[in-house]
N, C-alpha and C positions, 0 to 999 in steps of 0.2 A: 250691608253698608249702603246700598242703593236706596233702601227704604229710609235710612237715616238722612241721606242727602235730600230725598224728596220731602221728608218732614221738615228739614231745615229750610228748604226753599219755600215751602208753604207757610212756615212760621214767619220767615222774613217778609213775604208778601203780606201776611196778616198784620204784622207790626206796621208796615208802611201804610197799609189801608187805614189802620186805626189812627196813626199820626195824621194822615191826610184828613180823615173825618173830624179830627179835633182842631182842624184849622192850621196845621203846619204850613208855612209858606211854601209855595210851589218851588221857588228858587232853592230852598233848603232841601226839598225832596229830590231835586236833580243831583244834589251832592250825596245824599244818603243812599239813594237807590244803587248807584254803582259800587259804593263802599260796601254795602251789605251783600250785594249779589256777586261781586267779583270773586271772593274765595270759593263760593259754591260753583260758579262757572269754571274756575280753574280746575277744580277737582273733576268735574264732569268731562271737561276737555281732555284731561290727562288720562281718563279712563276710556276715551274714545266714544263717549255717549253724546247724543244730540242735546243741544241747548234749547230751552224754551224761550222764545222771543216774546217779551211782555210789553216792550216800549219801542216806539218807532218815531224818529224825528224825520219828518218829510219836508224837504226844501221845495216849496211850491213853485218858487221862481227866484232867479238871481236878480231880477230887476228891482231897482230901488230909485225912488224919486228924490232921495237925499244924498248928499256927498259929505257924510260925517268924516272928520279927520281921523277918528279912531277906528274906522271901518272901511274896508275897500271892496266890500261885496259887490258894489255897483260896477266894478271893473271886470267881473266875470262875464263870459259870453251869455247872451240873452236867448239862447236857443236850447233845444233839448228838454223842454218842459214836457212832462207826461200829459198826454191827453186823457180825457175821461174814460174812454174804453181801455186804454193801457192801465190806468189806475184800477179800474174794476178787475181786470185780469190779474194784476199784481196782488190785490187784496184777497183774491181767491186762493192764493198759494197756501197749501197745507202747513207750511212752516209758520204761517201767521195765524193759525187757528186759535191760539191762546193769547193773541195780542190783546192787551187790556187798555192801552193808552196810546193815542197818536197825537203828536204835537206838530202843528203846521208852523213853518217858519220860512225864512227866505233871506233875501232882500226884503221886500214888502209884500206879504201875501195878498193884500187887498189890491195890488196892481193886476192880478189875474181877473180877467173879465168873467171867467167861469168859476170863480171861487164858490159861489152858492151851490153850483152843481158838484164841485169837489167835496164840499161839506156834506151834501145829501148822500153822495156815494159812500163816504166814510161812515156816517152815522147809521147807514143801513145795516152795516155788519159789525161796527165797533162803536159802542156807545160813549166812550170817553174821548173827548177831543179838546185840545187847547190850541189857541192861536196866539203866536207871539208876533208882535209888530213893533215898529219903532215908535 
């Protein structure tokens, strides 16, 4: 059964990569990934097996220079941002060894003065990176 689950997971990842390679919009990918992976993760969790983390959404900062009426992210505290050394330590975690994709988001990621250094650290070990901004 575990072998079948592993094959199913790899097939799911393969299908998603093919769709992405063919130009499927990123916003649609965000919908498809959880839908396709959720049943597999549910079975793995029910068997007490570890999950493989493939995607990470990293909130670089809560700061934002806009006050959009549909968003209140700018009301969050502007402290507790990870420093570069903390980010490096975090990315070395063995649980993230198969991480394929990191998305930077926030408030406004470009409000971080060290964003270029954050990008460098991430790209050193994880080649796929997206940045979502307003």
